[in-house]
C-alpha positions in Angstrom: 120.2 96.5 115.2 122.4 94.2 117.3 123.2 95.8 120.5 126.0 95.3 123.1 124.7 91.9 124.4 124.4 90.6 120.9 127.9 91.9 119.9 129.4 90.4 123.1 127.8 87.1 122.4 129.0 87.3 118.8 132.6 87.9 119.9 132.4 84.9 122.3 131.1 82.6 119.6 134.0 83.6 117.3 136.6 82.3 119.8 136.9 78.8 118.1 139.0 80.8 115.4 141.6 81.9 118.0 145.0 80.5 117.2 144.1 79.6 113.6 145.8 81.1 110.6 144.2 82.8 107.6 144.6 80.7 104.6 142.7 82.8 102.1 140.2 85.7 101.7 137.4 86.3 99.2 135.5 89.6 99.0 132.2 89.0 97.2 130.9 92.6 97.8 133.2 95.1 99.5 130.7 98.0 99.5 129.6 98.1 103.1 129.2 101.3 105.2 132.8 101.9 104.3 134.5 99.8 101.6 136.3 96.7 102.8 140.0 97.6 102.5 141.5 96.7 99.1 144.6 95.3 100.8 142.7 93.0 103.3 144.6 90.1 101.7 147.5 91.2 104.0 145.8 89.1 106.6 146.7 85.9 104.7 149.3 83.9 106.7 148.5 85.7 110.0 147.2 84.0 113.1 144.2 85.4 114.9 145.5 86.1 118.4 142.7 88.0 120.3 139.1 89.1 120.0 137.7 91.8 122.2 134.8 94.2 122.2 134.7 98.1 122.5 131.1 99.3 122.5 129.4 97.6 119.5 132.8 97.1 117.8 134.6 93.7 117.6 138.4 94.1 117.5 140.2 91.3 115.9 144.0 91.3 116.6 146.1 89.3 114.2 149.8 88.8 114.2 150.7 92.0 112.3 147.4 93.8 111.9 144.1 94.5 113.7 140.7 94.9 112.3 137.6 96.7 113.5 134.3 95.0 112.9 130.8 96.4 113.2 127.5 94.6 112.5 125.6 97.6 111.5 121.8 97.1 111.1 121.7 93.6 109.9 125.2 92.1 109.9 126.2 88.8 111.4 129.2 86.5 111.3 128.9 82.8 110.9 131.5 80.1 111.4 131.1 77.5 108.6 132.9 74.8 106.7 134.1 75.5 103.1 131.5 73.1 101.6 128.5 74.9 103.3 126.3 76.6 100.8 126.9 80.4 100.4 124.1 82.8 101.0 123.2 85.8 98.7 124.5 88.4 101.2 127.7 86.6 102.3 130.0 89.5 101.4 133.3 88.5 103.0 134.8 84.9 103.4 137.9 84.4 105.5 139.2 80.8 105.3 141.2 79.7 108.4 142.9 76.4 109.0 139.9 74.3 109.6 137.0 76.8 109.7 135.6 79.5 107.5 134.3 82.9 108.7 131.6 84.5 106.6 130.2 88.1 107.1 126.6 88.3 106.1 124.8 91.7 105.8 121.7 92.3 103.7 121.5 96.1 104.3 125.3 96.5 104.2 125.5 99.1 107.0 128.2 97.1 108.9 131.9 97.9 108.5 135.2 95.8 108.2 138.1 98.2 108.4 141.7 98.3 109.7 142.2 99.4 113.3 144.7 102.2 112.7 145.4 105.6 114.2 142.8 107.3 112.0 140.0 104.8 112.9 141.1 104.7 116.6 140.8 108.5 116.8 137.5 108.7 114.7 135.6 105.7 116.0 137.0 104.6 119.3 138.5 107.5 121.2 135.2 109.5 121.5 133.3 106.7 123.2 132.1 106.8 126.7 132.8 104.1 129.5 131.9 100.5 129.0 128.7 99.8 131.2 129.9 96.6 132.7 133.1 98.1 134.1 133.7 100.3 137.2 134.3 103.3 134.9 130.5 103.4 134.6 129.4 104.5 138.1 126.8 106.7 139.7 129.3 109.5 140.5 130.4 109.8 136.9 126.9 109.5 135.4 125.4 112.1 137.9 128.1 114.5 137.0 127.5 114.0 133.3 123.7 114.5 133.5 123.3 117.2 136.1 123.0 119.9 133.4 121.3 117.8 130.7 117.6 118.6 130.1 117.1 115.9 127.5 115.1 112.9 128.3 116.9 110.3 130.5 116.4 107.6 127.8 118.1 109.7 125.2 120.9 110.4 127.6 121.8 106.9 128.5 121.7 105.9 124.8 124.4 108.5 124.0 127.6 106.7 123.3 129.6 109.7 124.6 128.0 109.2 128.0 128.0 105.4 128.2 128.4 103.0 125.4 126.1 100.1 124.5 122.9 100.9 126.1 120.6 100.5 123.1 116.8 100.9 122.8 115.8 97.4 124.2 118.0 97.6 127.3 117.3 101.3 128.0 113.5 100.7 127.8 113.7 97.7 130.2 115.9 99.4 132.8 113.7 102.5 133.0 110.6 100.4 133.2 112.0 98.3 136.1 112.9 101.5 137.9 109.5 103.3 137.3 111.3 106.2 135.5 109.6 107.9 132.6 111.8 107.8 129.5 111.2 111.5 128.7 112.1 112.5 132.3 114.7 115.3 132.0 118.0 113.7 132.8 119.1 116.5 135.2 116.0 116.0 137.4 117.0 112.6 138.6 118.4 112.4 142.1 121.7 110.7 143.0 119.8 107.8 144.4 117.9 107.3 141.2 121.2 107.5 139.2 122.8 104.9 141.4 119.9 102.6 140.9 119.9 103.2 137.2 123.5 102.3 136.9 122.9 99.1 138.9 120.0 98.1 136.8 121.6 98.8 133.4 124.5 96.6 134.5 122.1 93.8 135.7 119.9 94.0 132.5 123.0 93.9 130.2 124.6 91.0 132.0 121.3 89.0 132.0 121.0 89.6 128.3 124.5 88.4 127.7 123.8 85.3 129.8 120.7 84.6 127.7 122.6 85.1 124.3 121.2 88.5 123.4 117.9 89.2 121.9 116.6 87.7 118.6 113.9 90.0 117.5 114.3 89.5 113.7 117.2 87.4 112.3 120.0 87.8 114.9 122.0 84.8 115.7 125.6 84.3 116.9 128.5 82.9 114.8 127.4 79.4 115.7 123.9 80.1 114.3 122.3 80.1 117.8 119.5 82.6 118.7 119.3 84.6 121.8 116.5 84.3 124.4 116.5 87.6 126.3 113.4 88.7 124.3 111.4 86.2 126.2 111.9 88.2 129.4 111.0 91.6 127.9 108.4 93.5 130.1 108.1 96.8 128.1 110.0 96.9 124.8 107.8 96.0 121.8 104.7 95.7 124.0 102.9 98.9 123.3 99.1 98.5 123.6 99.5 95.5 125.9 98.9 95.5 129.6 101.6 96.4 132.1 102.7 93.3 134.0 102.7 95.3 137.3 99.4 97.3 137.2 97.5 96.2 134.0 97.5 99.8 132.6 97.9 99.8 128.8 101.5 100.4 127.8 102.0 103.5 125.6 104.5 104.4 123.0 106.2 107.8 122.4 108.9 108.8 120.0 112.2 110.0 121.6 115.2 110.7 119.4 113.5 108.9 116.5 113.1 105.8 118.6 110.0 104.1 119.9 109.8 104.3 123.7 107.3 102.0 125.4 106.4 102.9 129.0 103.6 102.5 131.5 101.9 105.8 132.3 101.0 104.6 135.8 104.3 103.0 136.9 106.5 105.5 135.1 104.8 108.9 135.7 106.4 112.0 134.3 107.6 114.3 137.1 107.8 118.0 136.2 111.4 119.1 136.8 112.3 122.3 138.6 114.0 124.9 136.5 
């Protein structure tokens, strides 16, 4: 699933469309996670004014309407020319002045919906702070976690606590700090929380700089792959040697997600009741 760095990179790669006007829209398959709005043709004649990201959503602001786009499990946007060959799972095509935007999604778990009061309240308002802003800080995170007995990895992947810290980036951040992913969140000291906030910010920013992670078929709207996966020290390396101590990396399931860690570098410390 594309995570925050991949969504941020996608958003940036869509910027060539800014200032262009929608000339036509073709819905080839509107049955995504939620159906593509039947009145999406209202965008025709509207100029794309702004693109920004909130958590894993891309918000596209046109002259009269705004849309909320989510890539789901396998979605991707691609900027094309009208003569480029269509792919089987190109479900939505938006023709701009010079360029064409296509939404491709084999598993159809993404969404293309209006940003209205209902979706703002349901999808955006419950979200926690953005991890790359000052709203995500040690004081706030320590306060949120001080009574939580769930594993720290599950906690930092909770979008109500902080958005966008997906499996890859949570795994790498905890590995780099020597914190066991199942360590009860409330047992971390303020100093550990402070370092964790800094490391999450560093990891996410590095991933954005490297264009995100291409583990399967992710690419940005220009068809470019990400390169952060080449720096991974823990994620996806279960059974391999730890780069720090040569202990075999192990894998446990936390919240239905694979969690790779080093039993030597990330020891589990029993928390006091």
